[in-house]
Backbone bond lengths (Angstrom), bond angles and torsions (degrees), N, CA, C in turn:
res aa  C-N    CA-C-N  psi(-1)  N-CA   C-N-CA  omega(-1)  CA-C   N-CA-C  phi
1 X - - - 1.510 - - 1.516 107.94 -
2 X 1.248 116.25 122.92 1.526 121.07 179.37 1.464 111.08 -69.39
3 X 1.327 116.86 145.02 1.473 122.28 179.97 1.538 108.95 -84.47
4 X 1.276 114.84 142.96 1.466 118.22 179.42 1.519 106.76 -85.42
5 X 1.360 112.85 146.61 1.431 119.36 177.87 1.514 109.62 -86.85
6 X 1.383 117.93 131.31 1.393 119.29 -178.20 1.526 113.72 -68.13
7 X 1.263 118.85 -10.86 1.448 124.44 179.29 1.550 108.07 -69.81
8 X 1.336 120.20 -21.94 1.388 123.04 -175.97 1.510 111.27 -95.45
9 X 1.367 120.15 -10.32 1.427 126.02 -176.53 1.564 106.90 -89.40
10 X 1.341 113.67 139.58 1.473 116.91 178.92 1.502 111.09 -72.41
11 X 1.337 115.83 150.29 1.499 121.34 -178.40 1.428 113.68 -61.62
12 X 1.379 119.50 -40.81 1.481 123.11 174.86 1.444 113.78 -56.89
13 X 1.346 117.98 -40.94 1.426 122.60 178.54 1.511 112.91 -66.50
14 X 1.335 116.10 -38.16 1.448 122.96 176.65 1.578 110.17 -62.75
15 X 1.311 115.25 -44.74 1.456 121.92 -177.02 1.550 107.13 -64.40
16 X 1.335 119.38 -45.70 1.465 121.99 179.38 1.547 111.01 -58.08
17 X 1.350 112.65 -46.98 1.536 114.09 179.60 1.498 114.02 -65.32
18 X 1.322 116.80 -33.25 1.376 120.01 177.14 1.563 113.50 -68.69
19 X 1.284 116.04 -41.54 1.474 120.33 175.00 1.506 112.61 -63.68
20 X 1.401 114.94 -41.59 1.427 119.12 178.40 1.578 109.89 -60.34
21 X 1.250 117.33 -45.45 1.467 118.98 -179.74 1.512 112.63 -67.25
22 X 1.308 117.35 -34.62 1.507 120.35 178.57 1.495 110.40 -68.27
23 X 1.357 119.50 -32.39 1.458 122.51 177.21 1.571 109.73 -68.07
24 X 1.313 115.68 -37.09 1.506 119.86 -176.75 1.573 111.00 -79.18
25 X 1.317 117.51 -13.77 1.406 120.78 -176.76 1.545 114.94 -57.79
26 X 1.335 123.14 -49.28 1.448 118.45 -177.48 1.512 112.42 -63.37
27 X 1.354 116.76 -35.26 1.458 119.71 176.31 1.533 111.63 -61.39
28 X 1.325 115.26 -44.02 1.476 118.99 178.85 1.511 111.49 -66.02
29 X 1.296 118.09 -36.61 1.481 122.17 178.51 1.551 108.87 -63.64
30 X 1.317 116.98 -46.44 1.450 121.51 179.17 1.546 110.99 -62.88
31 X 1.303 118.35 -38.78 1.477 124.98 176.62 1.512 108.86 -61.02
32 X 1.373 116.71 -48.69 1.403 121.07 -177.00 1.575 111.03 -64.39
33 X 1.299 117.92 -40.83 1.471 122.53 177.41 1.555 111.87 -59.73
34 X 1.319 113.26 -44.66 1.502 120.44 175.83 1.527 111.63 -58.05
35 X 1.318 115.03 -45.73 1.490 117.68 -179.16 1.539 109.47 -67.70
36 X 1.334 118.44 -38.02 1.469 118.25 175.61 1.510 114.04 -62.07
37 X 1.376 117.47 -34.48 1.445 119.01 176.84 1.501 111.65 -68.89
38 X 1.364 118.78 -40.01 1.406 122.34 177.31 1.556 111.18 -63.36
39 X 1.322 117.27 -41.04 1.450 118.26 175.87 1.476 113.68 -62.80
40 X 1.359 116.72 -42.51 1.489 120.12 175.76 1.521 112.80 -57.90
41 X 1.371 117.22 -41.53 1.437 121.34 -178.34 1.517 110.38 -67.76
42 X 1.351 115.66 -42.03 1.497 119.46 178.20 1.558 111.90 -65.45
43 X 1.340 116.86 -36.91 1.487 120.50 179.27 1.559 105.74 -69.41
44 X 1.339 120.73 -40.66 1.428 119.13 177.43 1.542 114.75 -60.20
45 X 1.401 114.84 -40.50 1.414 118.49 179.08 1.536 110.80 -68.98
46 X 1.317 115.99 -38.62 1.478 119.41 178.97 1.513 111.83 -67.67
47 X 1.295 117.90 -35.61 1.489 122.57 177.82 1.474 111.20 -70.56
48 X 1.339 118.50 -34.90 1.509 121.45 174.37 1.483 112.07 -65.76
49 X 1.333 117.58 -41.11 1.441 122.43 -179.48 1.551 112.43 -70.78
50 X 1.315 112.08 -40.23 1.486 118.99 -174.65 1.527 114.98 -92.56
51 X 1.354 114.15 8.30 1.463 114.88 178.66 1.529 110.65 -63.24
52 X 1.334 116.62 128.52 1.481 118.20 -178.46 1.499 109.55 -69.28
53 X 1.343 112.00 144.60 1.493 116.35 176.99 1.524 109.40 -70.18
54 X 1.299 117.55 155.67 1.419 117.47 -179.28 1.552 107.92 -65.29
55 X 1.295 112.73 145.41 1.487 118.52 -177.08 1.509 112.42 -65.45
56 X 1.299 118.91 131.71 1.487 123.90 -179.16 1.548 103.70 -95.45
57 X 1.249 119.17 131.13 1.405 122.43 176.69 1.572 104.53 -86.23
58 X 1.341 113.97 120.75 1.462 115.28 -179.03 1.558 112.00 -68.49
59 X 1.337 114.82 150.85 1.429 118.58 176.27 1.539 109.78 -69.26
60 X 1.274 115.34 146.10 1.468 117.06 177.81 1.505 113.57 -54.04
61 X 1.262 119.52 133.35 1.467 123.78 -178.18 1.523 110.04 -79.95
62 X 1.321 112.96 141.93 1.464 115.15 175.45 1.512 106.93 -77.12
63 X 1.309 117.25 148.63 1.409 122.89 -179.04 1.484 111.43 -81.63
64 X 1.262 119.90 127.89 1.472 123.79 177.83 1.560 109.85 77.04
65 X 1.272 111.20 -175.81 1.496 116.28 -176.61 1.503 113.75 -101.72
66 X 1.356 114.96 -6.03 1.464 115.69 -173.26 1.574 109.58 -90.29
67 X 1.264 109.92 159.19 1.438 117.14 176.64 1.534 107.13 -80.70
68 X 1.344 116.67 167.15 1.442 120.99 -177.05 1.505 109.11 -65.41
69 X 1.305 116.52 145.81 1.410 124.82 -177.18 1.556 109.44 -81.75
70 X 1.302 116.33 147.01 1.491 120.27 168.85 1.482 108.36 -71.68
71 X 1.329 118.68 138.62 1.434 117.04 -179.85 1.501 106.61 -108.87
72 X 1.362 113.35 137.89 1.495 121.05 -179.44 1.513 104.66 -128.82
73 X 1.344 116.06 152.55 1.444 120.03 -178.13 1.577 110.69 -62.90
74 X 1.337 116.86 -33.97 1.483 120.56 -175.80 1.483 109.43 -120.54
75 X 1.300 118.56 159.64 1.443 124.94 177.84 1.554 109.57 -74.05
76 X 1.290 115.15 161.24 1.424 118.76 179.60 1.533 112.87 -61.46
77 X 1.341 115.05 -41.39 1.489 119.90 179.06 1.476 110.16 -61.55
78 X 1.299 121.33 -44.67 1.436 123.00 -177.08 1.535 111.09 -69.01
79 X 1.309 115.34 -37.78 1.478 120.01 177.37 1.534 110.47 -65.81
80 X 1.272 116.52 -42.15 1.451 123.59 177.82 1.579 109.46 -60.04
81 X 1.317 113.58 -47.40 1.463 116.85 -179.27 1.519 113.54 -59.46
82 X 1.354 115.88 -41.54 1.467 120.13 177.57 1.479 112.32 -66.48
83 X 1.304 117.32 -40.40 1.533 119.99 -175.20 1.559 106.14 -73.39
84 X 1.285 119.15 -41.28 1.447 117.11 -176.96 1.525 112.43 -73.15
85 X 1.316 118.54 -24.49 1.462 122.53 -179.91 1.563 111.16 -67.86
86 X 1.364 114.98 -24.14 1.460 118.89 179.30 1.567 111.01 -65.30
87 X 1.310 114.70 -29.45 1.489 119.44 173.87 1.525 108.74 -117.91
88 X 1.238 118.65 168.14 1.453 120.51 178.40 1.499 112.06 -69.50
89 X 1.284 116.39 -43.26 1.504 123.41 177.11 1.511 110.33 -149.72
90 X 1.268 115.97 159.04 1.527 118.50 -175.16 1.524 108.99 -148.55
91 X 1.377 116.17 137.43 1.460 119.94 169.93 1.524 114.25 -65.57
92 X 1.298 115.18 157.92 1.483 117.83 -174.55 1.516 113.99 -59.41
93 X 1.293 114.95 -49.48 1.499 121.33 -175.34 1.584 108.61 -59.64
94 X 1.342 113.99 -45.30 1.436 120.21 180.00 1.546 109.73 -63.13
95 X 1.306 115.45 -39.99 1.457 120.47 179.80 1.500 110.84 -63.61
96 X 1.354 116.88 -41.19 1.419 123.25 -179.64 1.535 110.26 -62.60
97 X 1.321 114.82 -44.26 1.500 119.99 -179.33 1.515 109.95 -64.01
98 X 1.340 116.10 -41.47 1.492 121.20 -176.87 1.545 108.48 -68.39
99 X 1.331 118.97 -39.53 1.477 120.01 177.03 1.489 111.52 -61.44
100 X 1.320 118.11 -44.28 1.473 121.07 179.45 1.540 109.88 -68.43
101 X 1.336 117.15 -34.44 1.491 118.31 177.30 1.487 113.02 -67.99
102 X 1.336 115.69 -27.79 1.500 119.02 -179.70 1.469 114.78 -75.59
103 X 1.384 115.55 -6.61 1.519 119.13 176.26 1.437 113.42 111.61
104 X 1.361 119.03 0.95 1.445 120.48 179.29 1.520 110.53 -69.44
105 X 1.362 118.01 133.81 1.431 123.08 -175.04 1.482 110.36 -103.99
106 X 1.357 117.18 129.02 1.433 118.86 -179.50 1.543 106.32 -148.30
107 X 1.357 115.72 140.73 1.425 122.99 175.36 1.527 113.76 -98.46
108 X 1.319 115.55 12.98 1.507 122.08 -174.97 1.581 106.37 -67.09
109 X 1.304 113.35 141.80 1.429 116.77 176.95 1.478 111.08 -83.97
110 X 1.324 117.03 -25.18 1.472 122.87 178.43 1.525 108.56 -124.72
111 X 1.313 119.49 69.69 1.438 124.22 -173.09 1.566 111.30 -64.36
112 X 1.291 121.24 -40.15 1.508 117.64 178.00 1.559 110.68 -61.53
113 X 1.312 122.01 -30.79 1.437 123.07 175.83 1.527 109.44 -66.22
114 X 1.319 118.51 -42.03 1.401 121.84 179.29 1.587 110.58 -63.51
115 X 1.292 114.89 -40.85 1.491 119.49 178.23 1.547 108.11 -64.31
116 X 1.309 116.92 -43.45 1.475 121.19 -178.24 1.578 110.14 -59.19
117 X 1.337 114.18 -47.28 1.497 117.10 178.50 1.452 109.85 -62.65
118 X 1.305 120.49 -40.96 1.465 123.42 -179.78 1.508 112.57 -61.17
119 X 1.359 114.90 -48.21 1.426 120.26 177.25 1.539 113.25 -61.22
120 X 1.213 117.27 -39.88 1.498 121.98 -179.59 1.510 112.38 -69.47
121 X 1.314 117.26 -32.18 1.483 118.74 -169.87 1.511 112.22 -97.00
122 X 1.311 118.16 -22.50 1.473 121.67 -172.21 1.543 108.77 -88.54
123 X 1.283 117.55 137.86 1.500 122.93 -174.80 1.541 110.94 -78.13
124 X 1.266 118.69 -13.40 1.503 118.86 177.14 1.522 113.14 -69.69
125 X 1.296 117.97 -18.31 1.462 122.96 -173.06 1.528 108.02 -112.09
126 X 1.347 113.99 148.03 1.449 119.50 172.17 1.489 110.88 -130.33
127 X 1.345 114.60 147.90 1.430 122.00 -175.93 1.518 109.01 -84.38
128 X 1.314 115.66 124.65 1.514 123.50 178.43 1.518 111.65 -91.75
129 X 1.263 115.20 -46.26 1.459 122.57 -177.58 1.607 105.08 -147.96
130 X 1.290 115.60 179.92 1.471 119.11 178.19 1.508 109.32 -64.08
131 X 1.335 118.06 115.34 1.460 122.81 177.34 1.514 112.48 76.58
132 X 1.257 120.48 12.94 1.476 123.98 177.23 1.531 109.84 -124.58
133 X 1.325 116.70 127.66 1.455 120.23 -176.84 1.557 108.73 -128.39
134 X 1.356 114.01 159.30 1.461 119.53 171.97 1.515 108.37 -140.47
135 X 1.295 116.35 164.88 1.494 121.55 177.03 1.543 110.66 -77.55
136 X 1.291 122.37 131.93 1.450 127.95 179.60 1.566 108.97 -65.76
137 X 1.318 116.27 141.54 1.446 119.15 170.16 1.457 115.00 99.66
């Protein structure tokens, strides 16, 4: 739509349009102020709903997937060597019970199996019979 040139509009018509617009101005200003109040109220509601929760500091993560180890003053191999030296030879289950009775701490669910693997793999022990070991030397 092409714009009309004001040069072609009569001065009286321009004055009438200007006075009409000036009369409507207070009403428009009041309407604008009302809309600004509504915007401020909506922003306050939105800010209250969207307020971020305070940051929670996460607890320090445990390293790895394992639970903490039981600590004993001596290693399992050293404790086994001392316990088995009291007798000439010892069965695995009896050795496991003797190690625990000596104060060795373990959280193993199958401690005799752990003792069995240790006896079979360590060079300080030799197999005398099935499930029976002694200290070499």
